C-alpha positions in Angstrom: 66.7 73.1 108.3 69.2 71.2 110.4 71.7 69.0 108.5 73.3 65.8 109.7 77.0 66.5 110.2 78.2 64.1 113.0 77.7 60.4 113.8 79.5 58.7 116.7 79.9 55.0 117.4 81.4 53.2 120.4 83.6 50.2 119.6 86.3 48.2 121.2 88.7 48.3 118.1 88.9 52.0 117.1 91.9 51.8 114.9 90.6 48.8 112.9 87.3 50.5 112.6 88.8 53.8 111.4 90.9 51.9 108.8 87.8 50.1 107.5 86.0 53.4 106.8 89.1 55.0 105.4 89.8 52.2 103.0 86.2 51.6 101.9 84.8 55.1 101.7 87.9 57.4 101.4 87.1 59.1 104.7 90.0 61.2 106.0 91.3 61.2 109.5 90.8 64.7 110.9 91.3 64.1 114.6 92.9 61.5 116.7 93.1 60.9 120.5 94.1 57.9 122.6 90.4 57.0 123.0 88.8 58.5 119.8 89.4 58.9 116.1 87.5 61.5 114.0 86.9 60.8 110.3 85.3 63.1 107.7 84.1 62.9 104.1 84.1 66.7 104.0 80.5 67.0 104.9 79.7 64.5 107.7 82.0 63.4 110.5 82.2 59.9 111.9 83.7 59.8 115.4 84.9 56.4 116.6 85.0 56.2 120.4 86.7 53.6 122.7 84.6 52.6 125.7 87.5 53.8 128.0 86.9 57.4 126.9 86.1 59.8 129.8 82.9 60.6 127.9 81.7 57.0 128.3 82.0 56.7 132.1 79.0 54.8 133.4 77.6 54.2 129.9 77.7 50.6 128.6 76.1 51.3 125.2 78.0 50.2 122.1 77.5 51.0 118.4 74.6 52.6 116.6 71.9 51.2 114.3 73.4 51.9 110.9 75.2 54.3 108.6 74.1 55.0 105.0 76.5 55.8 102.2 75.4 57.3 98.9 77.7 55.7 96.2 78.1 56.3 92.5 78.4 52.6 91.6 76.9 49.9 94.0 78.7 47.0 92.3 82.1 48.7 92.6 81.4 49.8 96.2 80.1 46.4 97.1 83.3 44.7 95.8 85.5 47.2 97.7 83.7 46.8 101.1 83.7 43.0 100.7 87.4 43.0 99.9 87.9 44.9 103.2 86.0 42.5 105.4 82.4 43.6 105.2 79.7 40.8 105.2 76.6 41.1 103.1 73.5 41.6 105.3 70.6 42.0 102.8 69.3 44.4 100.4 66.3 46.5 99.2 65.3 46.4 95.5 64.3 49.5 93.8 61.5 49.8 91.2 62.2 48.2 87.8 64.3 45.5 89.5 67.4 47.6 90.1 69.3 47.3 93.4 68.3 50.2 95.7 70.3 49.5 98.8 72.7 46.8 100.0 73.2 46.3 103.7 76.5 45.1 105.1 78.1 44.4 108.5 81.5 46.1 109.1 84.2 44.2 111.0 82.5 45.2 114.4 79.1 43.9 113.2 77.8 47.5 112.7 75.3 47.7 109.9 75.8 50.1 107.0 74.2 50.4 103.7 75.2 51.4 100.2 72.6 53.4 98.3 72.6 54.3 94.6 71.7 57.7 93.2 68.4 56.8 91.6 67.1 55.0 94.7 68.2 57.9 97.0 66.5 60.4 94.7 63.3 58.5 94.1 62.8 56.9 97.5 64.4 59.2 100.0 64.0 62.4 97.9 67.7 63.2 98.3 68.8 65.9 95.8 71.5 64.4 93.6 73.9 66.5 91.5 73.4 65.9 87.8 77.1 65.2 87.3 77.0 62.5 90.0 74.2 60.5 88.4 76.2 57.6 87.1 73.4 55.1 87.5 
């Protein structure tokens, strides 16, 4: 089966965007060019592209729909992203009243969500390591 390993977004402020994802999610800068910055969490890469990139000639699209991050503690992750400029954008409640996902807007207005382990396992059938189940 294919595995998701690369996501790209086109934004005007690539440095500000890279710093947001580095600070909020601990992503590491693995590549940098004048018109693109590559980040990675060790499994999936996020490439942040400026519209002036040669790869964008004739293409006026911006952004993507949303990114999803699996987090150990939704409350802690929510506080961290809000402290770094994210704006709450809604949520999805899991069974038994627990928070399943929280949606936010990053500084560019891109949507991302925070998903807890139980919700990811029960709703999206994502295999969660036993040691990571802090929920």
